[in-house]
C-alpha positions in Angstrom: 12.5 3.4 -0.3 8.9 1.9 0.3 5.8 4.2 0.0 4.5 5.8 3.1 1.5 4.1 4.7 -1.5 6.0 3.7 -4.3 7.6 5.5 -6.5 4.4 4.7 -4.0 1.7 5.5 -3.2 3.7 8.6 -6.7 3.4 10.1 -7.0 -0.4 9.2 -3.7 -1.0 11.0 -4.7 1.2 14.3 -7.9 -0.7 14.1 -8.6 -3.4 16.5 -6.9 -6.3 14.5 -4.6 -9.2 15.5 -1.0 -7.6 15.8 2.0 -10.1 16.1 5.5 -8.8 16.3 8.3 -11.2 15.3 11.6 -11.5 16.0 14.7 -13.7 15.6 18.0 -14.3 17.1 21.4 -14.7 16.2 20.7 -18.3 15.7 17.7 -17.5 13.2 15.1 -18.9 16.5 11.7 -17.2 15.7 10.0 -15.3 18.4 6.8 -13.6 18.8 4.8 -11.2 20.8 1.3 -9.8 20.8 0.9 -6.1 20.2 -1.5 -4.0 22.1 -2.0 -1.7 19.5 -0.2 0.5 16.9 0.1 4.2 16.0 1.4 4.8 12.5 3.4 8.2 13.1 3.3 11.6 10.8 4.2 10.7 7.2 3.3 7.1 7.5 7.1 6.1 7.4 7.1 5.0 11.2 5.2 2.8 13.0 4.7 2.9 17.0 3.7 -0.5 18.5 2.9 -1.0 22.3 4.4 -4.4 23.3 3.8 -5.4 27.1 7.0 -5.7 29.1 5.3 -9.3 30.8 5.5 -10.9 27.5 7.9 -9.2 25.0 11.1 -9.4 26.5 12.9 -11.8 24.0 11.0 -10.2 21.1 12.5 -6.9 22.1 16.0 -8.5 23.2 16.3 -9.9 19.5 15.2 -6.7 18.0 17.7 -4.8 20.2 20.5 -7.5 18.9 19.6 -7.3 15.2 17.5 -4.1 14.7 14.7 -6.2 12.6 11.1 -6.6 13.1 8.4 -7.9 11.2 4.7 -7.6 12.1 1.7 -8.8 10.5 -1.6 -7.3 11.1 -4.4 -9.3 10.6 -8.5 -8.7 10.8 -11.3 -11.1 11.4 -12.1 -11.5 7.7 -8.6 -12.4 6.9 -7.6 -9.3 5.3 -3.5 -9.0 6.2 -0.5 -6.8 6.1 3.2 -7.4 6.9 5.4 -4.5 7.8 9.3 -5.3 8.1 11.3 -2.4 9.6 14.2 -1.6 11.5 14.2 -0.9 15.1 14.3 3.1 15.9 13.4 3.5 19.8 12.2 1.8 22.6 10.9 3.4 25.4 8.1 3.1 28.3 4.9 4.0 27.1 3.5 6.8 28.8 0.0 8.2 29.5 -0.4 9.4 26.0 0.1 5.6 24.7 -1.7 4.1 27.5 -5.1 6.0 26.1 -4.5 4.0 22.5 -3.8 1.1 24.3 -6.9 0.8 26.2 -8.7 2.3 22.7 -7.1 -0.9 20.9 -8.2 -3.3 24.0 -11.6 -2.4 23.6 -11.7 -2.8 19.9 -10.0 -6.0 19.8 -12.5 -7.7 22.6 -15.3 -6.6 20.7 -13.7 -8.0 17.4 -12.7 -11.6 19.5 -16.5 -11.4 20.7 -17.7 -11.7 17.0 -16.2 -15.2 16.9 -17.2 -16.2 20.2 -14.5 -15.1 22.9 -16.0 -13.3 25.8 -15.0 -9.9 26.4 -13.7 -11.0 30.2 -11.0 -12.9 28.7 -9.8 -10.5 26.1 -9.6 -8.0 29.0 -7.5 -10.7 31.0 -4.3 -10.5 28.7 -1.4 -8.6 29.9 -0.9 -5.2 28.6 0.6 -2.8 30.9 2.7 -1.6 31.3 4.1 -1.4 28.1 7.1 -0.7 25.7 6.4 1.9 22.8 8.5 0.1 20.2 9.0 2.6 16.9 9.9 0.9 13.7 10.9 2.5 10.6 8.9 1.0 7.6 11.2 -0.9 5.0 9.0 -3.1 3.2 4.7 -3.9 3.1 3.2 -6.8 1.8 -0.1 -7.5 1.2 -1.0 -11.0 3.2 -4.4 -11.4 2.7 -5.1 -15.1 1.2 -5.4 -15.0 -2.5 -3.6 -14.3 -5.8 -1.8 -11.2 -4.0 -0.6 -12.7 -1.2 2.6 -11.9 -0.6 3.1 -9.3 -3.2 5.2 -6.3 -2.2 2.5 -3.0 -1.6 2.9 -1.1 -4.8 3.6 -4.1 -6.7 1.1 -5.9 -9.4 -0.8 -8.3 -8.2 -0.1 -12.0 -9.8 -1.3 -12.3 -13.1 -1.4 -8.3 -13.6 0.6 -6.1 -15.4 1.3 -2.7 -14.7 
């Protein structure tokens, strides 16, 4: 079993970073959807992702079929993590979730503004209504470019010994 997500990492994963949710169908055809926020649940072993109804249909169909999702969390400085997990639940996002989605959307608009994307364009991306998709974390990988990229978190980086 993977270690729980630490509070420090949870803060990063819940910030206004890019979140891409990947799935695959029975023929191994990949599909991706942008999430509009994430919440690391108490205990750090589950993550709830907010997927817009308008854009996540195929991703959710794949997850319902095979139970698997891979989520890439990536910041503007390329600090990145991948979470792989098993689908636990899908429900309609509620008002508590919507507040989290709106906070994420504002943070994402600010971050995209740093690289020249006007906030008005970020605010045009479809985000509501949304699904709240809960996954059980089964694996966590560092994906930041460099010698440790691809290493399971908690494992030694390239060239290091434990």
